[in-house]
C-alpha positions as CSV (number, residue, x, y, z in Angstrom):
1,M,2.7,-7.8,-24.9
2,P,0.4,-4.8,-24.3
3,Q,0.6,-2.2,-27.1
4,L,-1.4,0.8,-26.0
5,L,-2.3,2.4,-22.7
6,T,-5.3,4.7,-22.7
7,V,-6.0,7.1,-19.8
8,R,-9.2,9.1,-19.5
9,V,-9.9,11.6,-16.7
10,K,-13.4,12.9,-16.2
11,R,-13.4,16.2,-14.3
12,P,-16.5,18.1,-13.1
13,D,-17.3,21.3,-15.0
14,R,-14.4,20.6,-17.4
15,R,-13.7,18.7,-20.6
16,P,-12.4,15.2,-20.0
17,I,-8.7,14.5,-20.7
18,R,-7.7,11.6,-22.8
19,V,-4.1,10.4,-23.2
20,W,-2.9,7.5,-25.5
21,V,0.5,6.1,-24.6
22,P,2.1,3.6,-27.1
23,L,3.9,1.2,-24.8
24,L,6.7,-0.1,-27.2
25,P,8.4,3.3,-27.4
26,A,8.0,3.8,-23.7
27,V,9.6,0.4,-23.0
28,L,12.5,1.2,-25.4
29,V,13.1,4.5,-23.6
30,L,13.0,2.8,-20.2
31,S,14.9,-0.3,-21.2
32,P,18.0,0.6,-19.0
33,V,15.6,0.7,-16.0
34,V,14.0,-2.6,-17.1
35,V,17.4,-4.3,-17.4
36,L,18.2,-3.1,-13.8
37,A,14.9,-4.4,-12.6
38,V,15.4,-7.8,-14.1
39,L,18.9,-8.0,-12.6
40,A,17.5,-7.0,-9.2
41,A,14.8,-9.7,-9.6
42,V,17.5,-12.3,-10.4
43,V,19.5,-11.3,-7.3
44,A,16.3,-11.5,-5.1
45,C,15.5,-14.9,-6.5
46,Q,18.9,-16.1,-5.6
47,V,18.7,-14.7,-2.1
48,F,15.3,-16.3,-1.4
49,R,16.2,-19.5,-3.2
50,I,13.5,-19.2,-5.9
51,D,14.0,-20.7,-9.4
52,V,15.0,-17.7,-11.6
53,V,13.7,-19.1,-14.9
54,R,10.3,-20.0,-13.4
55,A,10.0,-16.6,-11.7
56,L,10.9,-14.6,-14.9
57,G,8.5,-16.8,-16.9
58,T,5.7,-16.1,-14.5
59,G,6.4,-12.4,-14.7
60,W,6.3,-12.6,-18.5
61,R,2.9,-14.4,-18.4
62,I,1.5,-11.7,-16.2
63,V,2.6,-9.0,-18.6
64,S,1.3,-10.9,-21.5
65,A,-2.1,-11.2,-19.8
66,L,-2.5,-7.5,-19.4
67,P,-4.2,-6.6,-22.7
68,G,-7.9,-6.0,-22.1
69,T,-7.4,-4.9,-18.5
70,R,-9.4,-1.9,-17.3
71,F,-9.0,0.1,-14.1
72,D,-11.9,2.4,-13.1
73,L,-11.2,4.8,-10.2
74,E,-13.7,7.3,-8.8
75,Y,-13.1,9.8,-6.1
76,S,-15.7,12.4,-5.4
77,R,-16.8,13.8,-8.8
78,T,-13.6,12.9,-10.6
79,A,-13.2,9.6,-12.5
80,V,-10.1,8.0,-14.0
81,L,-10.3,5.1,-16.5
82,V,-7.1,3.3,-17.5
83,A,-7.3,0.7,-20.3
84,I,-4.5,-1.5,-21.5
85,R,-4.9,-2.8,-25.1
């Protein structure tokens, strides 16, 4: 499971902004929303006749593969880097 999300915004003529977000406290705070999302996923799997255990297992594998992922976005003279560790 990813542990840390780092966001860096480079702005022209200003100092860059860096934000570190520890994901475990964020997940704990948002756990009621996560529970509702999982329940909605289970209902959607039932409606579309998809194996629930296999779908949730695939979702967990995707989340587990996120560490090391980097997103670099550039627009005009502003750049945003998002790194998941």
